[in-house]
C-alpha positions in Angstrom: -1.8 29.3 -15.2 -1.3 26.0 -16.6 -0.6 23.1 -14.5 -0.6 19.2 -14.6 -1.3 16.1 -13.0 -0.9 12.6 -12.8 -3.2 10.7 -15.1 -5.3 7.8 -12.8 -4.3 4.2 -13.4 -1.1 4.9 -15.0 1.2 2.2 -15.0 4.7 1.6 -15.5 7.4 -1.1 -16.6 10.6 -1.3 -17.9 11.6 -2.6 -21.0 15.4 -2.9 -21.2 16.4 0.9 -21.4 13.2 2.2 -22.2 9.7 1.9 -20.5 6.3 0.7 -21.2 3.5 2.7 -19.5 -0.4 2.4 -19.8 -2.5 5.2 -19.8 -6.6 4.3 -18.8 -7.5 6.9 -19.9 -6.5 6.3 -23.8 -6.4 2.9 -23.0 -3.3 2.5 -25.2 0.3 1.5 -23.9 3.2 4.1 -24.8 6.4 3.9 -25.3 8.7 6.2 -23.1 12.6 7.5 -22.4 13.6 7.1 -18.7 13.2 10.9 -18.6 9.8 11.3 -19.7 8.7 8.2 -16.9 10.4 10.5 -14.1 8.5 14.1 -15.6 5.3 11.3 -14.4 6.4 10.1 -11.7 6.7 14.2 -10.4 3.2 14.8 -10.6 0.5 13.9 -8.7 -2.7 12.6 -8.4 -4.7 15.7 -6.5 -2.3 18.7 -6.5 -1.3 19.9 -9.8 1.9 21.0 -10.1 3.3 23.8 -13.0 5.5 22.9 -15.7 8.5 25.1 -13.9 7.5 23.2 -10.7 8.1 19.9 -12.0 11.6 21.3 -13.7 12.9 22.8 -10.5 12.4 19.0 -8.5 13.9 17.3 -11.5 16.7 19.6 -12.0 17.6 18.9 -8.3 18.2 15.3 -9.2 20.3 15.6 -12.2 22.7 18.7 -12.1 21.0 20.6 -14.8 19.6 24.0 -14.1 15.9 24.6 -13.5 15.8 26.7 -16.5 17.7 24.0 -19.0 15.7 21.2 -17.6 12.4 23.3 -18.7 14.2 23.7 -22.4 14.5 19.8 -22.2 10.7 19.3 -21.0 9.6 22.0 -23.0 8.0 19.5 -25.5 7.3 16.6 -23.3 4.2 17.6 -22.3 2.5 18.0 -25.1 3.5 14.5 -26.1 2.0 13.1 -22.4 -0.7 14.9 -22.6 -1.6 13.5 -25.6 -1.0 10.2 -24.9 -3.4 10.2 -21.9 -0.7 9.5 -19.3 -1.0 13.5 -17.7 -4.1 16.0 -17.2 -4.0 19.4 -18.0 -5.4 21.8 -15.2 -6.7 25.5 -16.0 -7.4 27.6 -12.9 -10.5 25.8 -11.4 -10.7 22.1 -12.1 -9.1 19.2 -14.6 -9.7 18.4 -17.7 -8.8 15.2 -19.2 -6.6 14.4 -22.0 
């Protein structure tokens, strides 16, 4: 099962209605929406979290069902992974993006 960690050293700053995030893994700054920042913030630096667990956490705060939230987040995982803002974990270890 796939799980994710927040990448170490990720920093956020609000810029109007959007957010900028810096990833030490990629060395790049990315423009994000509030939902992507909330998703990253549900992730821990040490304890991997599955997409389903993250969706349940965000659904509890949003009024969406966990299934609806999972669908809303479906495309965000790969984008955040490619940006170096999160790390993917397999069954034994996490790998950098």
